[in-house]
N, C-alpha and C positions, 0 to 999 in steps of 0.2 A: 741431721741424721745422714750418714754416708749412703751413697747410692748402692743398693744391693746388687745391681747388675755389674758393678765393677769388681766383684769378688771372683776369684778363680773357681772353676767347677770343683777342683779338688778340695778347696776350703769348705764349700757349700756341702759337698757330699760327706766330708768328714764330720761336720757338725750334725748333719741329718742322721747319719747311721749310728754315730755314738749315742745321740739322744734317743733314737728308736730302740737300740739295744737296752739302754738303761731303763726306758719306759716299759719294755717287755718284761724285764726282771721285776720291776716294781709292781706291775700288774699281776704277775704270778704270785708275788708275796701277798698282795692286797686281797686276793681271792682264796687264800690258803685254807680258810675255814670251810669252804664249800666241800672239801674232802676230809680234813682232819676233824672238822666240827661234828661229823656224824659219830666218829669214834668217841670223842670227848662227851658227846650227849649221852651215849650209852654208859660210859664210865661214871659219870656224875648223876645219872638218872634224871636228866633235865626234862621238863615239860616242853610241849611244842612252843609255847610262848617264850620260855627261857632260851630255848635253842634259837628261835628267831632273833632274839635280842643279841645273843652271842655272835651269830654270823653277821649281823648287821652293824655291830659296834665299830669294826674297822672302817666300814663304809661311812659311818657318821664322822669319824675323825678325818678321814681322807677328804670328805666333802667340805667340812667347815674350814680346814686349813688351806683350802685352795685359794680363797680370797686373799688371805694374808701372804701366802707364798707367791701369788701373782704380783702383789705389791712389792714384796722384797726382791723379786726377780728384776723388776723395773729399776729398783734402787741400787741393789748390790751386784747384779749380774747373774745370769743363769748358771755359769760354771760353778761358782762358789755355793750358791743355794742348792743346786741339784746334788752336788757331792755331799754336803752336810746332811741333807735330807735322807740320802741312801744310807749313810753311816748310822744315823740315828735309828732308821727303820730296821737295819740289821741287828742292832743291839736289842730292840724291842722284840723282834721275832725270836731271837735266842732265849729271851726271858720267858717265852711261853713254856719252855721245858722246866722252868722252876716253879710254875704255878701248881698248886695242889688243892685249890678250891674254886668255886664258881666266881667269887669276887676277884680272885687272883687272875683268872683267865680274862675276865672283863677288863682289868687294869692293863694287862699286857696287850690285849686286843686294841685298846685305845692307841698304844704306841705303834702297833702294826699298821694301823690305819694311816699313818704318815705316808705310807707307800702310795696311797691314792692321790696325794697332793702333787705327785711328780708330773701329772699331765699338764697342769697350767704352767709349770716351770718350763717344760719342753716347748709348749705352744709359744710362749713369750720369747724363748731363746731361738727356736728354729725360724720363726717368722721374720726375725731381724736379718737373716742371711739371704732371703729370697725376695725378688720383686713381686708386686701384687699379682701379675698375670701368672705367676708360678706358685703362689702361696697355697692354693688349693691342693695342688698335687703334692707339694712338700709336706703340708700338714696332714694330708691323707696318708702318706707313707709313715710319718711319725705316729699317727693314730693306729697304725697296724700293731703297735705295741700292745693293744688290747688282746692280742693273741696269747699274751701271758696267761690269761684265764684258761685257755685251751691247754697250754703247756702244763699247768697245774693239774688239770683233769686227766691229761694223758699219762703223765709220769707219776704224780703223787700217789695214786692208788696202789701202784706196784711197789713203791718204796714203803708205803704204809703196811702192806701185807707182809713184806719181807722183814722189815726192821722196826715197825711201829711208827706212830704219828710223830714221836719226838725226833726221829731221824729226818722226817720231812721238814720240820721246823728248823733243825740245825743246818741242813744242806741249803735251804732257801736263805737262811740268815747269812751264812758265809758267802753265798753267791752275790747277794745284793751289796754286802759290805765291800767285797773286792771290787765290784763295779763302781762303787763310790770313789774308791782310791784311784782306779784307772781314769775315771772321768776328770778328777781333780788334776791329775798329772798330764793327761793327753789332750783334753779339750781346751779350746781357746775362748777367751771372753768374747761375747758377741760384739760386732763392730760398733753398734750404737753406744754400748757401755764403755768401750775403749775410747771412743771419740770424746765422750763426756769427761772421762777421767783425765785424758790428755789435756783437755781445755780447762780443767778445774771446775767444771759445771756440776753443781749438786743435782742429785736425782730429783725427779718430780715429787712435789709434796703430796700428802695423802688427799688433801682437798682437790688437787688437780687430777689425781688418778681416779678419784671416786665421782667426779663431776658427771660423767656419762650415765652413771647408775640411776640418775633421776629420769631418764628417758624410758617411756613405756616399751619401746622397741626392744631394749635390752632384756626386759623381763619376759617379753614374748619369746625371744630366742631361748631364754632359760627354760620356759615351759617345753619347747620343742626338745631341748636337751634332756629334760626330765624324763621324756619318753625314750628317745633313741639311746641315751647312755644309761640313765637311771634304770630304765626297763631292762636293758641288756645286763647290767650288773645284778639286778634283782633276780632275773631268770637264771643267770650263771650260778647264783647261790642256791636258788630254790629248786632247780631242775633235778639234781641228783636225788634229793629227798622225794620229789614228785614222782620220778621214774621208779624208784624202789617201791613206793607205796602203791602207785596206780598200776604199774605193769609187772610188779613182782620180780624185777631183775636184780642181780647182785650189784654191789657197789662199783665193781670194775666196769660192767656193762653200762651202768648208769653214768659213770664218769665219761666213758667214751662217747655215749650218745649226747650228753650235755656238752662235751668238748666240740662236737660237730657244730652245734649252735654257736659256741664261743668263737670257733674258727671262722665261720662265715661272717659273724658280726664284727670281725677284726681285720682279716686280711684284705677284704674288699674295700676297706676304708680308703686305701690308696686309689683304687679305681673310682671311688666316689669323688675324690679330689680332682682326678682327671676330668670326670664328667662335669663337675662344677666349673672348672676352668673353661670347658668347651661349650657347654649348653647353658650355664648359669646356675647358681645355687638355688634360686627360686624354683626352677623347673625340677631339679633333683628332689627338692622337698615335697613337691606335689607327687612325684613318683613314690617317695618314701611313705608318705601318709596314706596314699590311695591303696597301694599293695599291702601295707601293714594292716590296714583296716580289713581287707579281704582275708588275709591269713589269720588274723586274730579272731575274726568271726568263726572261721572253721575250727580253730583251736578251742574257742570258748563254748562251742555247742556240746552239751554234756551227753553221755550215752543215754539214749532214750528208746523206749519201746512204744510202738504205734499199733493201734488196732483200727482198721477201717471197715465199715459195714458195706461190703460189696454186694453185687446182685446175687452172687452165689453163696453168700455167707460172710463171715468175718475174715479179713485179710490182716495178718499180723507181720510186722517186720521191725527191725531194730536198726538204730544208727549208732555206730561207735568207731572211733578212729583207732586203728591198730598201732603197734609200736613203730613200725618202719614208716608208715605214712605220717605219723606224728613227728618223727625225726626229720623226714624230708621237708615237711611244712615248716618246722622250726628253722631248718637250714635256710629256706627261702626267706623267712621272716628276718633272720639275722643278716642276710645279704642286703636287704633294703634298709635295715637299721644302720648298717655300716655306711651305706651311701649317705644317709641323713646326718650321721655324725660328722662326716667330712664336709657336707654342705653347710652346716651351721657354723663351723669354724672357718669356712671360706668367707662368710659374711663379716666376721668380727674384724680382721685386719683391714678389710676394705672400708667399713663404716667407721672404725675407731683405730686408725693406724698408730696413734700415740698413746692409746690406753688399752693395749692388748692384754696386759697383765691384770688390770682391774676388771675390765669387762669380761675377759675370758675367765677370770677367777670367779666372778659372780655366776656366770653361766655354768661353769664347771662345778661350782659348789651346789647349785640347785640340781644339776644333773646327778651329782654324787649323792645328794640327799635322797633322790629318788631311789638309789640303790640301798639306802638305809631304811627309808620309810616303807617302800613297797613290800619287801619280804615280811615285815611285821603286819602290814595290811593284808597280804596274801593269807597269812595264818589266821588273822581275825575274820576275814571273809570266809575261809574254810570252816572255822568254828561256827560262824553265823549261819551259813547256808547249807553246810554239809556237802557242797558240790566242789570237787577238786578243780574243775575248769573255771571256777570263779575268778582265779588270778588273771586268766586271759580276758575275761569279760571286763575286768577293771582296766586293763591296758587298752582294750578296745574303746572304752569310754574316753580315756585320756587322748587317744589318737583322734577321735571324732572332734573333741573340743579343740585340740591343737589345730587340726586342719580347718575347722570353721573359723577360728580366730585369724589364722594366716590368710585365708581367702578374703575375709571381710576387711582385714587391714590392707591388703593389696587393692581391693576394690576402692577403699577410702582414698588411697594414694592416687589411684587412677582418676577418681572423681575430683580430687583437688587439682590435678593437672589438666583435666579436660572440662571441668565445670559442669554445666547442665547438658552438654552434648550427649553424655552417656544415658541420661534419663530419657532422652528423646528417641533413642533407638528402639526398634520393635523387639519384642521378646524372642521372636524367631525370624531368621532371615527370609523365610518364605512369605512373611507378611509385609515385607518392605514396600510393595507397590500399593497396598491398601492401608498402610499404617498412617494414622493421624496423630502426631505427637501432642497436639493441643488438647486432644480428648483423652489420651491414655497416660500422659505423664502424671506422676504423683510424686512431687519432690519430697524427699525424706527430711530435709532441713528447711525450715521456713525462715528465710532471711528478712522478709517483710511481714511483720505481724503487728497489727494495730487494732486490737479488739475494741478500744474506746472510740474509734472512728465509726460512726453509724453506717456510712456507705460501705466501707470495707467489711464491717461485721455482717451486714445484710447480704452482700454479694458473694462472699466466700468464707469469711471468718467463722460464722455460726456453723456451717456445714462441716468444716474441718474440726472445730472444737468438739462438736457433738460426736463425730466419729471417734476421736481419741477418748472421749468420756465413756462411750458405750463399749469400747475395747478394754478400758481400764477397770470398769465395774466388775465383770466376771473374774478378772485376774485378782482383784482385791477380795472378792467373795471367796475364792479358793484359798487365798492366803489366810483369811480368818478361820476357814474350816480346818486347815492343816494346823494352825496355831492352837486351836482349842480341842482338836481331836484327842490330844494326849490325855485330857481329863477323863475321857471315856475309857481309853486304853488302860490307864493306871488303875482305875476302879475294878477292871476285870482281871488284872494280872494274877491275884491270889486264886481266882476260880480256875485258871488254866494251868496251875502247877508251879507258879513262881513263888518262892518262899521268902520274899522280901519282908523286912520288918515294917511296922507302921511308920517309923521315922523315915525309913528309906522311901516308902511310898509317898510320904508328905513332900519330901524334897523332889521327887520325880514330878509331882503335880505342880510344884511351885516354880521349877526351873524354866519352863517355857515362858511364863510371864516375865520372869526376871531377865532372861536373855533377850526376849522380844523387846522389852522396854529399853534395855541397854543398847541393843543394835539399832533401835530407832534413832538414837542420838547420831550415829554415824550415817545412817541412811538419810537423815535430814539434809545432808549436804551433797548427796551423790548426784541428784538430777542436774544441777547446774554444772557439775564437773564432767559427767559422762553423757548427758543428754537424756531426756525422758524416754525416748524410744529404746535405746540400748539398755538403759538401766531397768526399765519395766520388763524387757525380754529376759535379762539375766536374773533379776530377782524372782520372776515367776518360774523360770526353769529351775532355780535353786530349790523350789518346793519339792521337786522330785526326790531329792536326797532323803529328807525325813519321811516322805510318804512311802517310798520303797523300803527304806530302812526299817520302819515299823512293820511292814508286811513280812519281812524276813525274820526279824528279831523275835516276834511273839510266837513263832512256830516251834521254837526249841526252848524248853524250860531251863536248859543248861546255859543259855546266853548270859554272859557275865553282866553284873550290875553296871559296870563302867560303860558298856555298850548302851544301856538304857539311859544313863546319864548323858551320854553324847547325843543320843536321839532327842532327849528332852530339850537340850540346848539348841539343837538344830531346828526343832519345831518353832523356836523363837524367830526363825527367818520369816515365818508367815506374819507374825506380829510386826516385825520391822518393816515389811513392805508398805504398811499403811502410811508411814511418814513420807516416803519417797513418792507414793502414789498421789497423796494430797498435794504435795508441793508441785508435782508435775501438772496436775489438772488446774491448779490455781493460776498458772501462767496463761491458760487458753481463753479464759472468760473475762469479760468486762466486769467492773465492780458491781454493776447493777444486776448481774446474774451469777456472781461468785457464790453467794449463799446457797442458791438452789443447786448449782452444779456440784459444789462441795458436799452439800447435803445428800444428793443422789449418789455420788461416788462413795461417800463414807457410809451412808445409811444402807444402801444395797450391798455394800461390802461387808458391813457388820452382820448382814443377813446370813453370812457364812457360818456364824456361830449357831444360829437357830437351825439352819439347814443341816449342819453336822449333827446336832443333838437329836434331830428328827430322823435323819437318814441312817447314821451309823448303827443304832440299835436294831435296825431292820436288816441291813446287809450282812451283819456279823452272824445272823441266824441262818444264812443260806450260802451254798457254794456258788457264788456268782460267777467265778472264773473257772469253775470246773477243776480238772487235774492241774491246769496251768497255775492256779492260785495256791496249791498246796492242800494238805489234808486238814480235816477238822480237828479241833481239840475236844477230847471227851471230858465231860464234867462228872462230878461225883454222883449226880442224880441220873446219869445215863444220857442226858441231852448233849448236844454238840454245838460248838461255836466255831466260826471261821474268823477269828480275831484279826487275821492278816488283811481281811477286806476293809478294816477301818483305815488302813493306809492305801491299799491297792485301788480302792474305788475312785480315788482322786487323780490317779496317774493319767488316764486318757484325757481328762479335762484339762489338766495342767499342760500337757503337750499341745493340745489344741489352742489354749489361751496363749502359750508362748509363741506359737507360729503366728497367731493373729496380731500380737503386739509387734512382732518384727515386721510383718508385712503391711500393717495398717496404721501404725502410729507415726508421729512426727517429732522432730526436735525443733526447738525455737532458738534461733541465734541469740536473741536478746536475753534469753534465760541463762546463757553460759556465764559462769563465774567461778573463780577459784575459791578454795576454802577461806583464804585470807579475806577476800571481799565479802563473804557471807558472815564471817566471824564478828562483824560489827554488831550483829544482833545481841551479843552478850553484853554490850554497853547500853542497850536500850532498856529502860525501866519497864516498859509495857510488855516486853518479852517475858519477864519474870512474873508480872501480874497475871498475864494470860495463862502462864503455866499453872498458877494456883487455881484459877477458875476452871481450867480444863481437867485438872485432877478431880475437881468436884463433879464434873459432868462425865467425861469419858472414863476417868479412873473409877467412878462409881459404876458405870455401865459394865466395864470388863470385869471389875472385881465382884459385882453382884452376879454376873453370868457364871463366873468360876465357883462362887461360894453358895449359890442358890440351892443346888441339889443337896449339898452337905447340910445346909441349915434346915431344909425341910426334913431330911432324914433324922436329924438330932432332935428337932422340936416336935415333930409329928411323925413318930416312927411307924404309925399304922397307915400312913398315906404313901401310895406308890408315886415316888417323885418323878419317875421317868415319864409319867403321863403329862406332867406340867412344866418340866424344866425348860423345854424349848420355847414356851410361850413368852417368857420374860425377854430373852434376847430378840425374839421376833417383834414384840411390841416396840422395844427400843430401836431396832433397826428401821422399822417402818415409820416410826415417828420422826426419826432423823431424816429419812428420805423424803417424807411428805410435808415437812414444815420449813424447808429452806426458804420457800417463797415468803413465809411470814416475816422472817428476819430481813429479807430484802425490802419488804413493804414498810414495816413499822420500825425497823432498827434492831440490830442484834443485841445492843446493850439493854434495851427495855425488855426484850424477850428473856434474856439471861437473868435479869433481876427477878422476874416472876417465876422463872424455872426454879430458882433456889427457894423461893417462897413455897412453891408447890412441893419441892423435895422435903422441906422441913415438915410440912403437914403430913406427907406420906410416911416419913420415918416415925412421926408421932403415932400414926395409925398402926404401923407394924409393932411398935413397942406395946401399945395398949392391947393389941390382939394376942401378942405372945404372953402377956401377963394373964389374959383371960383364957388362954389356950383355944382361941378361935381361929381355926385354919382359914376360913373364908375371909375373915378380916385381915389376917396375915397375908393371904394371897392377893387380895385387892390392894393392900398397901404397897406390896412389891410391884404389882403391875403398874400402879401409878408412878412408882419410883422409876421403873424402866422407861415409861412414857416420857417423863420429864428429863431423864438423862439423854434420851434421843433428841428431844427438842433442844436441850442445852448444848449438845455436841455440835449441832448445826449452827446455833446462834453465836457461839463463841468464835467459830471459824469465820463467820460473816463479819464479826467485829474487827478482826485483825487487819484486813486490807484497808478498811476505813480509818482505823487508828494510825496506820503507818503512812497513809497519804498525808494526813495532817501533821504527824510528827516529823517526817522527812522534810516537809515544807518549812517547818519551824527550825529544825536543826541544821539544815543545809540550804539556806536561801540562795547561795551562790550558784546552784545548779540551774541549768536551763529547764524549761518545762518538760521537754522530752526526757532529759536525763533524770529529772526528778521522778517522773512516772516510772522509768525503768528501775531506778534505785528502790522506790517504794514497793514495786512488784517483787523484786528479788528479796528484799527484807521480809515482805509478807509471806512469801513462799517458805523462806527459811524458818520464820517464827511458827508458821502453821505446822511444819514438820517437827520442829524442836519441841513445841508444846505437846504434840502427839506422843513424843518419846517420853516426856516426863509424866504425862497423864497415864501412860500404860503401866506405870508402876503400881497403880491401884489394883491391877490383877494379882499382884503378889501380896500387897499389904492388907487388903480387905479380908481375904480368907485367913491370913495370919492374925488379924485382929480378932476374928471370931474365935480362933483357937486359943489365943491368949486370954480373952474374956472368959471363955468356958473353963480354962485351967484355973483362973484366979477366983471366979465367982460362981462357977457351975452353970452359967447361962450366957447367951450371946447378947443379952440386953445391954450390958456395959459397953460393948463395942458400938451398938446402935446409938446410944446416947453420945458417944464420941463423934460418930458421923453427923448427928444432928447439930452438935456444936460447931463442927467444921463448916456445915452448910450455912449456919448463921454468919460465920466469918466471911464466907464467899459472898453472901448477900450484902453485907456491909461494904466489902471491897468494891463490888460492882457499883453500888450507889455512890461511894466516895469518889471513885476515879472516873466514872463514866456517865451515870444517869442523873445525878443531882444537878440542880441549876448551877451552871459554871463548870460542870463536868465535861470531859473531853468530847463526849458524844451527844450531850444534851441538845444543843442547838441543831446539830446535823440531823438527828433523828426526829426532831419536831419541825423540820422543814425551814428553819430560820437561817441555815447555812448549809453548805455542802462540802464534802471532802474534795470535790473537784475544784471548788472555789479556792480552797486552801492550797491546792496543788494542781493547777491547771494542766491538762494533758494535751 
């Protein structure tokens, strides 16, 4: 590649200012719907959702084409690609005037969106003209083309008022097409492209250009850009509508106020490039996220009335941001967003000098998608909450997540560079003189972990393992509570004014089990990839989304059904957590204690189902959170419910558990493995055998938990099911937590065999009691079933590590003892997680079997006979594979051999 410092200043400036002018016009066209869209909305009578889709459609096209345009720029040169892109956009913009229907406008809007692809063409083109130490400034100046959004908001309203929106489209179309011709005739191919063409060197292949996209760092940059650029575009489109509705100003005033934000978020991008060159892009990103969080907190605070009981009586006051303070705060927010845009694209040419097009294209695409997704989400959040400032609250959440990820990534890089020295520093400089690092250091990553070594285990292993276990248990308890809370919410929706059909309600009840089971498959492999500490933190924090979503959605009977479908699927996040939690804890304990540890983790985690079924019916009858939690829902009989509490009640506990996981848990170096390394379990026969057995134990537990209330209601309509439903999951959870030691002592295979024998007898009792209409016989049979499922959940998981110790020793004898131990531990954890995923489908199929049996025969007895037959199959499989003389576990569980003997550690 030619040395950029050898180019004359005139050549560099010509390339820079031609590109900046072209990008300004492209951006003006790209945001044209922020002005003309309001008039089109009125002409066509569009709903808020249809309007949101219309103004976001160009953003979608402009985002998606960035990746391919970046690749084409690297291959064919920026001059040709930029010119053709502008000519095509001009034609599509003129086509807007021919549209006479909503579908026609959407089709033309797809073409207008090509204007948004200009950014990555310009970045790849301009960066080739400047050396690394000046690229931040150059790309910052180029990025000032974002001011095109302000140009549209300043000028377009006056043209629209004078001649109509069609004139705006025609003028913008002619302007961008002329610029395309000028760029083709006046601009010069970038030096890198000229050099390759002169030497006859082909452009880089797609595989070469896309290679960096496998790096997590690239996706981290993309999230940053999702906020600074996607948030900017979204607000540029949303603000005129927001200002006219909230502050009651006319379109011209709204356009001018919104243009002030677009102006500050654009023209200071050049200054951001200068600051990035001088102080470093990382420092500028800290400024961006820190100040953006402050301003977004101010903007997201809704108008609120307060009443305080003072010593002399009530003191009332209100908080509300006026129009001009709002505009000033937006201007300040735009300033720091513009700095961030420059800082992000300062990173890319430095880290990926030969892949600017592909990497910049991906980052730009994700950022542009923010401009498409966020306006739609803004509208949905407004419909869901009824609060106009919810759009700023959403942006605040994105900023906080981005800043946390950036800081943690930087800390990880520092730790890799400095090793354990950082862990030995005091928390505060003032403590340096009294700081004792040997007592206070708590390494996050355990490089030396030997739980099978008795000395290591006694001196430090047991203490660390138990700490991780007791942090994991409440996180898993909350996960089960959130997973199953949907069953209570769905049952109450008709009472609080939601007119969903029975079929719709059934699907809402079934979706969490379906999504939870499916997500478990993916969660099964996450701990070895990301580490148990990070993944437990993230997976626990993710429970906030369905918990808070439920709290807001149930307060408005007009909430669309699709929102409830999304929330039902998101509740599955709670069910998915089980797979990763069990895989994580299995790494910490020696095989002699795995059964008890996994039993405690899973059993007390399963307790979340019973806790939810006991707690939620109580908290929804009282205003636990006062005015902050929202108003009650009035029922037809005059009573009131606070259904939002079913979700809100878990929020403070989820936050506390998330913090505890991050601060108190550990990662184990030996547990790290790629998906490819873990995928070997799919070739192991016993992985699939154990999936079958776990469907019989856990699948029964979760399926009976979900279907027990419905079955009582159908079979014994005079019985108040709410008095009893929590007892079944409680018995199952406690039996799982309290019997892990039994499998460690006598063997999981033997326990599992007798579990299925007990389940067969219990189902028989339930069938006989249903035929005799004996509630107490029915209830006793189900309590026995829940007890045996809990014991079987624990015993099957105890079997897996023992099985894999023996199997890995047989299948891979070439491994050293230590490598054999490590391999068997990894496969055991993966199989434990994967079987939990398959077993969770019982939560969907058992209630569905009840429904099918009732539809076909008028009774649930047919389904129960099918369950009994399945348990007979599981009993036979357990005996044939594991407990018969000659079975895999027969000699081990009777003390004649040991797993350790087969696989010495």
